[in-house]
N, C-alpha and C positions, 0 to 999 in steps of 0.2 A: 651181728649183734644189734645194730641199729634197728633192723626190721623187727627183731624180737622185742626190743624195748618199746617200739611204736605199737606193736600188737598188744603188749601188756598194758600200756597206758590206755589204748582204745578200749580194751576189755574192762579195765577198771572204770573208765568213764561210762561205759554202757551199764555196768552194774550200778553205778551211782545214780544214773538216770532212772533205772528200773526201780531202785529203792525209793526214789522220790515219787515216782508215778504210783507205786503201790501204797495206798493209804487205807486206814481203817475208816469205814463209812458208818452209816446209820442203817441197821439191818432190821427188816420187818418180814412178817408172813412167811416163815420157812415151811418147806415140805420136803420129804425125802422118799427115795426108793432105793433100797440097798445102799450103794455108795454115792448116789446122785442126790445132791442138795440143790434145791431152787429156793430163791428168796427175792425180796424186793429191796432195792436201794437206789437212791437218786431218781426215783420215779420210774425205774425200769426193772425188768426181770433179769436175774443173774443165775448162773449155774456154777457150782463148785463141788468139790469132794466133801462129804460129811466129815472127813478128817480135818478139814480146814485147808488153808492155802489161798492162792490167788483165784478170784472168780472171773468168769467170762460173761460179758453182757449179751443177753439174748434179744432184747428189744431196744429200740431207739426212738419210738414215737414221741412227739413233743408233749402229749398229755400223759398223765400218770397211769401206769399199769399196777395192778394189785392182786392179791389173793391167788398166787399160783398153786395149783394142786395137781400132782402127778397122777396119771391113770394107774390102776393096780398093776399093770405090766411095765410101767415106767417109760412107755414110749411116747406119751402125749402129756401136754400141760394145758389144763384149762385155767383161765385167768380172767380177771375183769379188766376192761379197757374201753376206750372211747374213740376207736379208729373212725367210726362212721357217724359220730355225733353223740348220741346218748350213751351212757355207760351200759355195756352189755357183757355177756359171757363170750369169750373167744377161745380159740384152740390153736396151738402150734405144736410142732414136733419137739420132743425133748432136746433135740440138738439144734433147735432154731428153725427159722423158715418164715414163710408168709402166714400171717394169722387168718383164721377163718371164723366168721361170726356164726354163733349157734342160734340162740333165740333172737327174734326180732320184735321185742316187746316195747321198744322205745324207752328204755330205762326202767327204774323201779325194780331191778332184780339184783340178787346177791348170790354169788357162787357158794355152794355148800359141800361139794365133793363129787365122788363117782359112785354109781350103783354097780357098775361093772366096767369092763374095758370099752364098752360102746356107749354107755349112757351117763350123762353128766347130771348131777342133782343141783338145782338152784332154787332159791326162794323168790317168790314174786309177790308184789303188793298190787298188781294190776287186776284187782277184783272189786266188785261192789261190796259195800259194807262199811262199818264204822272204822275198824282196824283190821283190814283184810290182810292175811298172810297165808300162803300155802306153798308147799314144796312141789316142784315139777321135775320131770326128767326130760332131757332132750337128747335124741340120738345124734351122735357126731357125724354120721354119714347121711342119713335120710332127713335129719332135722325135725323128725316127728316128735311131738310133745305129748306127754302123759301126765295128768295130775296124780299126785299121791294124796289120797283123800283124808288128810289129817289137818283139821282146822287149827290155825295159829301155830303151826309147826315152824321151827326156826332152824337151829343147828341140828345136824343129824349124822348118824353113822349106821351102817348096815352090817349084820352078822355075815359070816363067811358063806353059809348056805344060801344067802340072798332071800331069806324068808321073813326076817324080822328087822324092823327099823326102830332105832332108839333115837329119840329126838327131844329137844327142849321146847317148852312153851314159856311165853312171857319173857322176863329178863330185861335188863336195861338196854339191850340192843333194839328193843321196840322203838325207842325214840333216840337212839344213838347217844345215850347218857353214859357218863363215866363217873363211877363212885365206888370206893371200896367199902366193905362191911355193910352193904345194903341188906336190910331185912324187912323191907316193906312189901306191899301187896303185889308188886310186879317182880318178885323174886323168881329167878329162873327155875323151872321144874323139869324133871326127867320123866319121859313117857315112853311106852313101848307099844308098837303097832304091828299087826300081822299083815304082811304083804301078800299073803295067799288067800285071804278071806276078807269078808266085809265086817269083821268083828270090830267093836269099838276099841279104841286105844285105852290103855290103862296107865295110871300114874304109878311110878316107882319111887321108892325112898321118900315117901311123903312126910316122914318124921325126921328127915335129915336136918332140918332147921337152918339151912344155909343155901345160897345159890348153887346150882349145878350147871356148869357151863362147859361147852366144847366136849361133848361125849365122843369117845373113841373106843371102838370094839377091838378086843384082843383076847383070844383064848378063853372064851366064855366069861369074860368080865368086861365091864364098861368103865373105862378110865375117864376121868373128867377133872376139871379145875374148880376149886372152891376155896373161899377164904374163911371156912368154918373155924379154922384154928387161929384166926386173927390176921393171917396173911395168905396170899395165894399159894396153894400147894396142889400137888397131884394126888387125887384120891381114886378109889375104885369101889364098885359094888358088883355083885354077881348079876346075872341076867334077870333075876327076880327083884332087883333093887335091895338086896340084903347083904349083910356081911361087909359093911362099909370099912374101908381101910385107908389110912393116910400113908402115902408112900414117901413124900418129901417133907422136910422140916424147915422150910425157909421162913424167915422172920420179917423180911421186908422185900420190897420190889413186887411189882405185879407180874403175872405170868400170862402172856398174851399169845393168841393165835397158835395154839399147839397143834401138832399133827403127828400121827403115829404110823410107823411101818415096822412090822416084824419085831415088835418088842422094844423099839426105840422111839421116844417122843422128842421131837425138836420143838423149841418154843422161843419166843422173843421175850426178853426182860431188859428194860432200859433200852439201850441202843445196840445190844448184843444178842447173839443167838446161842442157845445151849442145847445139849442133848442129854436126855435122861434114859438110862438103860434099866429096863424093868428087872431083868435077871440079876444084875449086880447092885441095883438100887443106888447107882452113882450118877452124879451130874457133872458134866464137863462143859467148859466154854469152847465154842468153835472159833478158832482164830482165823479170821477171814480178812482178805485184803482185796481192794478194788484196783484194777488197772483202768484208770479213768482220767479224762482230761478235766473233770470238774467244771464242765461248761456252764452249769446252772449257777455256779458261784462267781462267775465273771461279772464285772461291772456292766450295768446296762443303763440305758437312758430312757426316761419317761418323758414323752413329748406332750403329754396332756396332764400337767400337774393339777389343773383346776378340777379334774375329775375326783381329786382327793382333797378338795378344799375343806378346811376346818374353820378358819376365821379370816375376816377381812376388815380392816379398820383404817380410817383416814387419820392423818396427823392433825393436830389442832389448828395449824395454819391453813389447812385445806389445799395443799399442793402436792401431796403424796399419800400413799397408802401402803400398809404392810399386810401381806397375805401369808397365811400359814397353811401348808398343804403337805400331807404325808410326812409330818414330823419335821419339815424344814420351813424356813420362812424367808421372804424376799421383800425388799422395798421397791415399789414401782411408781413411775411418774408418767405424766402426760408428755406429749411431744417427743423430742429426740434424746432426752436425758436417759442415760443407761440405767438398767435395772441393777440392783445390788443384791446378790445372793449372800446371805450371812453364813459364815462358815463355823462349824463346830464338828466334833467327832461324829462319825456316821452311825455309831451305836448308841446315840442319844436322841431322844425324841423331844422336839420343841412344841409347845402349845401356847395359845392365847397371846401371841405377840402383839404389842401395842406401843405406839410412840410416847415418849416423854413429852411434857408440856411444851418444851422449847424446840422439839423436833431433832435435837442433837443425839438422842439415845433412843433405844428400843428396849422395852422390857419383855421378857418371855419366861415361861416356865420350862425348865429342862428336866425331863425325867431320866434319871440315871441312878445307879447304885441303889441305895435303900429308899431314897425319897425323891420327889420332885421339888426343885428349889427355884427361886426367882433369881434371874440373872439380868444384867444390864449390858447391852451391846452398843458399840458406836454405830450411829445411824449411817455413817458414810462407809462402813465396812472395814475401816482401818483401825488397827489397835486390838487389844485383847479384851474379851468380855470380863465382867466383874460379877462375882457371886454376891447376892444381897441377903439371902437367908441361908441358914445352916441348921440342919437337924430339924426340919419342919415336922411338927408332931402329927400331921395328918395330910391327906391328899388335898392339894390346892386346886380349886375348881377353875377360876378364871381371874383375869386381872382387869382393873378399871383405873388407869392412871388419871390423876387430876389434869384437866387441860390448862390449869393456871399455876400450879405449884409443884414442888418436888415431893409428891405424895402418891402412893399406889394403894388403892383399896382392893381387897381380895377376900374371898370366902373359902373356908376349908371344910373338910368333911365332918369335923366335930360340931358343925352347926354354928360357926362363929363368923362374924363379919369383922375384918381386921383392917387396920391402916398402917402402912409401912412408910417411913421416911428413908429413902435410899441413901442419902448422904450420911446419916448417922446410924442407920440400921435399927432405929427405934420402932417398936411395934406396939400398938394399943388396940384394945377391943372396942369396937363400935356397938355391936349387938350380939346377943346369943339367943339362939332359937328356943322356943318352947314347943315347937311342932315335933312331929315324928319324922320329919324329913331331914336328910343329912345334906341337902343342897337347898336350903330354905331362903336364899337371898338372890335376887335377880335385879336387872334393870337399874344398875347404879348410874346416877347422873348427878351433875354438879351444877350449882347456881353460877351465874355469870361472874360473880366476884370470887368464887371458889370457897366461900365460907361454909355453905350449906351443902349437904349431900342428901338426895332423895333416893329411895330404893324400895323395891317390892320385897316383902317378907311374908312368910307363912305363920299364922298365929297358932295357938294351941289346938284349934279345930282344923288345922291344915287349910285355912282359908287365906287367900292372898289379900294383903292390905299394903298400904303405902305409909312409910315413915320418913321423917326428916331428922337429920342429925346436924347439930351445930358444932363445928369443929373448934370453936373458941370456948364455949361454955360446956362442951361435952354432953349436951342435953339431947336426948332422943324423944321425939314426939310422934305419936301416931296421927296421921292426917286424914284417914278415911274410916268410915263406919265398918263394923264387922258384920253387917247384915248382907252385904253383897261383896263379891270378889272384885278387887280393884288392883290395877297394875299399870306398868309403863308410865311412870311419872316423868314430867318435863317442866322445868321452870320457864316462866315467861322471861323475855329479854330484860324487862325492868325489875324482875324479882318480886312483883306484886302478886302473882298468881302461880299456882302449881296445877298444871293440867294432868289428867290421868284418864285411863280407860276403865270403865266399870261395867260388869255384866248385870244390867238391870232391865234389859228389854226382853220381855217374856211373851212376845207375840207368837203364838203357836203356828206352826206350819206342819200339817194342814190345819185349817182353822176350825174344823169340826171333827168329831169322832166317827162320822158316818163314812161308809164306803166299804166295798167287799175286799179291798186290799189295803186298808188303812192299818198301818203298824203302830199307830199311836202318835202323839204330838212330838214335834221336834222344835227346838229353839235355836235356830241356826245363826241368827244375827243378834246376839245378846249384847255385844259391846257397844257402849256409847261414850262420848267424850264428856268429861266433867271437869270442874275446876274448883279449887279451894282457895279462898282469899287469904293471902299471907300478910298484906298490908290492909289494915281495917279501913283506911281512908281511900283505898283505890277503887275506882269505878271499873265495872266489868266491861271490857272492850267490846263484847258482843251484845250489850244492851242496845235496843233500838234507840235512836236519837229522840230527844224530847226537848221541849222549850226550857226545861230546867237545867239542861246540860251546859256546862261552861264551855265557851269557845276554846279551841286548841290553838296555842301559839306555835306556828310553824317556823318562826324566825330562827335563823342560824347564828344567833349571837354567840359571842365567845363564851359567855357564862353558861349558856345552855349546853354547849358541846363538851365542856370540861367534865370529866368523870369524877364522881365523888371519891374521896380517899378511902372512905369506909363503906362497906356494903350495908344496904338497908336492913334494919332489924326486922325479924319476923315476929309478928304478934302471936305467940304460941297459945295463949290462953283462949280456950273456946275454939280452937282451930278447926276441929272436926265438925263444928256446927255451922261453919261459914262456907258451906259448899253451895255452888251454883249448879242448878240442875236444868236440863232442857224443859221447856214448857211453852205455853202460848204467849208468855210475856218476853220471850227471847226471839231474837231474829233468827232467821233460817239462812245461814250463809250459802251462797251458791257454790257448788262443787263442780270441778272440772277435772278430767283425767290429765295428770301431769306426765306419767309414763306407764307403760304396761309391762307385764311379766316381771315386776320388781320383786326381788328376793330379799334385799336388805337395803337400808338407807341410813345415812348419818349426816348430821349437820356439823359444820366446822365450829370452832369455839366461838367465833364472832357471828355465826349464823349466816355468813355471806355465801358459803359454798355448801353444796349438797353432794355427798358421795352416794352413788347409786349402783347396785348390782342388778343387771337384768339377765335372765337366763340362768341355767343351772349346769353343773358338771362342766364338761369340756366346752360347752357352748356359752358359758358365763362371760359377761362383758362388764367392765367396771369403768365408771365415768365420774368425773368431778366437774359439776356444772354450777353456774350461778343459781342461788336459791330464789332470787326475785324475778327470774325470767322463765319463759316457757322452755320446756325441754327441747333442745336443739334438734332440728331435722337432720343436720349433718354434724354428728358429734365426734368425728374422727380425731379432731385436734384436742378433744377433751377426754379421750379414752386412754386408760392406762396402757402402757406399752407392755403387753404380756405375750404377744404372739410368738416370741422367740424363747419363752421361758421353758426350760427343760430341767429335769432333775437327774443328776447322776446318782445311781443307787448301787451300793456295794451289797449284794444280797447277803453275804455271810455276816456283815456287820449289822444289817437290818434284822436278820434272824436273831442275832444275839440280843438286840434291843427288844424284839418281840417276846422272847422268853423271859427276860428280866422284868419287862413290863407286866407280863401275865402273873409272875410271882408276886409283884408288888400289889397289883389290883386285887388278886385273891386275898391277900393279907388285909388290904384296906377296906374291901367291900363285902367280905363274908358277913352273913347276918349275925353270926356269933363273934363278938370281939375277941373271945378267947380261942377262936378257931377250932372249936370242938376238942380242945386239949391236944391238938396235933402240934408236934414240934415243927413249926413251919421253917425255922432256920435249918433244921436237919433235912427237910424236904428240899430246900434250896441247894444244900451242899451235895445232895444226891443227883438232882435232875438238871439244875442250871448248867453245870459243866458239860453236859452232853450236847449243848448247843454247838460246841466247836466241832462236833462230828457230823452235823447236819449238812447234807449236800443237795437238798431239794425242798421246796416250800411245803410239800405234803408231809415231810418229816418233822417240820415245825409243829404241824397239827398233831401228829402222833405224840410228840414230846409234851405238848400242852395237855393232851388227853391224860397221859400218865400222871403228870404233875397235879392237874386239877382233881383227878380221882382221889388223891390222898386226903382231901378234905371231906369226902363222903357227903357232899351236898348236892341235892337235886333242885332244879335241872342242872346237868353238868355236860352240856353239849358244846362242841367246838366246831365252828363253821369255818370252812376253808377260806384261805386268802387268795391272792391273785397268783395261782399256780400257772405254769406255762400252758398255753392253749394252742390247739391246732387251728390256724386261721382258715383252713379249707374244710373244717368239719361241718357237717350238716345239722339241720334241725328237724326232728321227726314230725311227721304229720300222721293223723290217725283217722280211721274210718269211724263212722257213727255207730257201728255195730260190729260184732264178732261173727264172721261167716264160717260155716262149716259145711263140708261136702256131705250130702245125704243121698242115698240111692232111692230111686222111685219105688 
C-alpha cells in the first residue's frame, strides 16, 4: 500500500510540474501541412498538431528564427535565421535537424514560399535601383538561383500547374510600416504573371479599392487578407481578379501572416493562432502550449549600463553625480564611497534624475500607468520615495531643480514651462510657447542667488531666443534679439551679465562658389559668445584695460566677503539693447584646451567644481575636478566610481514597461490629439494585457507593431531592441562585382 501511495504522489507531482511547465506563449508566423503545424514562439521554431496541444521546440539558436514555411510535401521547413551572421533563408527537416543555408546574399532577403518541393521562393533587395525588389528561387539541393522577372514583386503564390504566379506589388511592407485602413499610394496591389512566357504581368482587381495582402492560391481562387470592410478579413477573387467575396466578418484585431493548405488557412491574430476552414466557413482558435524553461525571461545582468546612458548631472555641492541609464538611476561618488542604486519597481522607467539643492534628495520622472509623474527619492537610498505630481496633463520632458531652493522647473508637451514647489505641491506657469514645437524650452539655468531663471525658448517663428524670469515679480523678459538664434544662457557669478551663444558668424566655407565639386556654401562655425548687461553700471569684464578704468580692490576685508542678503536687481528696461558683441574694441582672450573628447560638462552651484564626461557609451568616464585648475593628468582620484556598476534586468518586467510606455507615447505624441477618433483606451484593453504572454524580445516588437498599427499613422515602423545575439556570429564581406560563369 505504501508503494502505491508513493507512486500516486509521485505521479501527481509529475503532473503538477508538467502543468506548470506547459504555458501559453506568444505565437507568430504559422504554417501547416495536413496535421503538421509549425510556428514561431520565444524566438524559435516549434512544431505541433493543427488540432492544438503541446508543441515541440525545433530550434535553439540564440538569435531569432522566423517565417517557417513547409514544403508542399511537408518534409522540409524553410525559414529565416541568422546562424552565420546576416539573416538568410535556411532549411531543416520537418522533424528537426541541422539547418542548411540556402542563398548567400549577405542579408536583404525575405522568405516568400515554395515553388515546388525543390525550389524555395524568396524576395531580395540586393539589386541596383531606387527601391529594388525581385523574387528569386533557390534550389534546396544545388543552391542554384533563378530570378523571377517581375519587378517590385513581393508576396507571392503559385497555382497548382506551376504556370502562373500571383503576387503583390507595393504595400506597407516596402518600408516595414504598420497601419490599418491605409488607402494611400503605396496600397498593396494584386498582379498575375505567366511563368511559361515572357509576357508582361497584369494587374488584377484594380477596382477593389483596398489593400490586397498575402495572396494564397486554392482551387482556382486567390484568397487574401484585406481591411476593405473596416477590419482585416479573408477575401478571395477568381484567377482573373473578379468575383470578390468576403469570407470572414471580423470587426477588430489584425490578421497576420496567413498560410493555406488544402482549404485551411492558419493565421496569427494578437498573440494567438487561428484556423479558418474554407469549406465550413468557420474559424477556431488553436489551443497551444509550450514545454519551455522560459530562459529568455530569466533575470540577467548588464555590465555596461553606460551604453544606455540618458542623463548625468552633478549635485550642487559638486561632490556627487546621479546617472540615469536604461530607465534606472544611481548616485556615484569619487574615491571609495559606495555607489547607491535607487530602487523602484522594475516595470517602471525613470528619466531625468537630478539632485535637490541640498543634496539630500533626488528628483526623477517615473513613467508608469497613465502618466509620467515627478517623484522625490532619498539621496542615501534609505526610505520610501514620495510622489510630487499627480495626474500630469501632458508628457513631462525634463527636470531642472534650483541649486538654491526647494523648486523644480520642468517643461511639458503642452508647451508650458512650469515651476513646482515640492514641499507644498504648488505649480505655477512660467511661460507658454507661441511656437509650433511641443518641446520649446531648453537650457534652464539659475542666477547665483536663485531669484532669476534664464532659459532658451522658441518664438512664434520657431527661432531660439533667451528669456529671463523673475521669480519674485513673476515677470518674463526676452533678453535677445529675434534676428539671430540665441541659446545656452549662463549668469555671471556677480549677476551683472548674462552670457549666451548666438549664431551670427556667417563666414562661408568654401569661401567662393568656384570649383568642379563645390556643393555650395556651408556655415559650420556660426556660434559666437555674446553677453547682455543686467546691471547698467557694470563694466564688461572683457573690455581691454584703459587709463579710465578704476583700480580693483583685491582686499579680503570682512565687509567685502559678506554676501548681500538680497540679490542684485536686474535692469529689465531696454535689456535687449544692452548686448555686447565681439569687435575690434574687445580683447581677444587666449584659449587653451582644457580637456578633449568632452561630451558634457556642468559647473557646481558655487562654480568651484566642474563635472566632465569624456568618451561615449561604455567607454564614458565621469570626473569632478576643480574649475580653476588645469585638467589633471592623473584623474583617478577624481573619477566617479562606476567600474562595478551593473544593472539587474527582469526581462518580463521590462517588456511590460516597454508596452505600456509605447501606448502612452503614441497617445501623447500622435500628430492628431484626437488620435484619428480611435478609441485608444479600447486599444490598450486589447493589446497591453498580451505583454504577459511575451517570452522573447522580438515578440515585444510584434506586439508594438499590432498596437501602433491601430492608429493608422505613417511612418509606423518598429525597430528591434536588444534581442539575444550569437556572440560567435560573423559579419559578411562582399565582392566588388557579381561574377557569373560563362562558356568560351
